[in-house]
N, C-alpha and C positions, 0 to 999 in steps of 0.2 A: 743221958737218956739212951744212947747207943754208941757202939764203938765199931767202926768199919775198918777196912784195910787201909784206907787213905785218911779218914777223918773221924773226929769225935763230935758227937752231937750233944749239945747241952740245952737244958731249959733255962731261959734267961728272961730278963726284963729290960726294956728300953723305954725310957720316959714313962715308967710305970705301966707299960704295956707288955703283956706276956709275949714272949718271942722265942725263936730258936736260934742258937748260935752254932754254926758249923765251922770247925777249925781243922784245917789240914795239918796233920802231925808230921814233924820232921822225920826223915828216914836216915838212920845212922849209916846205912851202907852206901849212901850217896855223898859225894864231896859237898861240903856245907854250902858253898856259894851256889853250886849247881842246884842243890836241893831247894834252896830258898827261891831261886828263879823259877823252878818247875812248879812249886806250890803257889807262887804268886800268879803265874800264867794260868794255871788250872782254876784258881779261884776267880780270876777275872773272866775266864771263858765260861765258867758255870753261871755266874751272875748274868752274863750277857745272854746265854741260852735261855735262862729262865725268863728274862725280859722279852726276848724274841718270841717265845712261846705264848706269853701273855698278849703280845701284840697281834698274834694270829687268832686270838679269841679263846685260847685255852685258859683254864683256871689253874694258875700256879701261885705259889706263895709270893706275897709282896716282898720286895727287897727293901729293907730299911737302911742297911749300912754295909758297905764293902770296905774292909781294911786289908788291902792287898799285901802290905808289909807283914801283917800277922797271919795271912792266908785264912782270913775269917770272913764269913758272910753272916750277917744277922738278918733274919727274915721272919715273916709272919708265922705265928703258931696257928696251925690248922686244927680246929676243933672237929673231930670226927672219928670214925672207925677206920682202921687199916683195911683195905679191900681184901687182903688175904684172909681175914677173919670172918668176912661176911659175903664171900664171893658167890654170885648168882649170875645167871645168863644175862639179865639186863645190864649188870655192871660190866660184864665182859664185852657186851655190845658197845657200851660207852667208852670202854678202854680202846676198842678198835677204832672208834671215831677219833679219839684223841691222837692215836698213833698215826692214823692216815693223814691228819692235818699236819703233823710234824713232817712226815715223809713227803707230802706234796710240796712242802717248803724246803725239802732237802736237808732236814735235820734228823740225825740218827741219835736216838736216846742213849743207847749203849748199855742200858741195864734195865731192860723191860721185864719187870716182875710185878705180880699183884701187890707186893710190899711197897712199891713205889707209886701207889695210888691211895688216896685217902677219900673216903666217902663221908661228906658232911651234907650241907644243903645242896651241894653239887659235887661232881667228881673232880678231885684235884690231883694233878700229876706232879711228882716231886723228884728230887735227886737227879740233877743233870750233870753230875760230876764226871761222867764218862761220855758226854754227848759231843758231837762234832758235825760239821757240815759235810755232806756227800750227796751226789746225785747218782751214785752207782746202784744198780739194781741189786747186786750181790750184798751190799751193805744193808739195804733195807730188808732183804730176805733174812740175813743173819740176825738182825734186830728182832724180827718176828720169831725166828727159830729159837731164840733163848726163851721167849715167853712160852712157846709151845712146849719146850722141854720142862719148864717149871710147872705148867698146868698138868702135864702128864704125870710128873712125879708127886705133886702135892694133892691132886684131885683125880686119881685114876678112874674112879667110878663115874665122875662127871666130865671127864676130859673132853670127850667128843662134843657134847653140847656146849661146853664152855668155849672150846676152840672155834666151833662153827659160829657161835654168837659173836666172838671177836672178829672173825673174818667178815661177817655180815656188816658189822659196824665199820670195819676197815674199808669195805667196798663202797661206802657212802661217799667218800671223797676220792680215793684212788680207784679209778675205773679203766675200762677199755684195755688197750694194749699194754699199758704200764702194769695194771693189775695182773694180766695174764703172764707177763714176763716175771713179775715178782713171785707168783704162785709156782710157775715152772721152775724158777731158781730154787725155791723152797724144796720142791720135789727132788731136784738134783742134789741139794745139800743133804737131804734125808738119805738118798741113795748112797752118796759118798760115805756118810756116817755108818750106814749098815755094812757097806763093803769093807770099810776099815775094821769094824768090829769082827766081821767073819774072818778076814785075812789075818 
């Protein structure tokens, strides 16, 4: 179904149930034993993060099987539309709510793009392959900064409304001084980026 930098995604069946198989592919530039250990660790970490997010009340795919030795996760097939193809302000608002719940629990998604949300009966957040634990304000701001860049590049005419809707959803859980610090850090990152481009 898809080929990424780290993984291949396959449509599969498990006990006659439609499912998704995500397999981390070997990297020839890494020593074989080290590569196997890295893929195993990242597979276990992703499955754990998906489960943690579900425990927080977020809608994530159900994990059916984790085969760490094969660096494979078999998970629920989500029937719906990719958010990037149907993006509107209410969806951006819900995305903000999802991310604020992750960040309030000190989980950084690591790859926040509309492509990693699926809209079915509810909004589902997927692909925790780059996620990690952190309570650093900078890490949370960088997480949001990636989404901001994607929204600006993919939806330039709707960028302002989409981004504002995301922030409104985000501020439902992240509030007060933490929200102010994250937004201030976002501004500092934007400034550093513009300064680097000018210089």
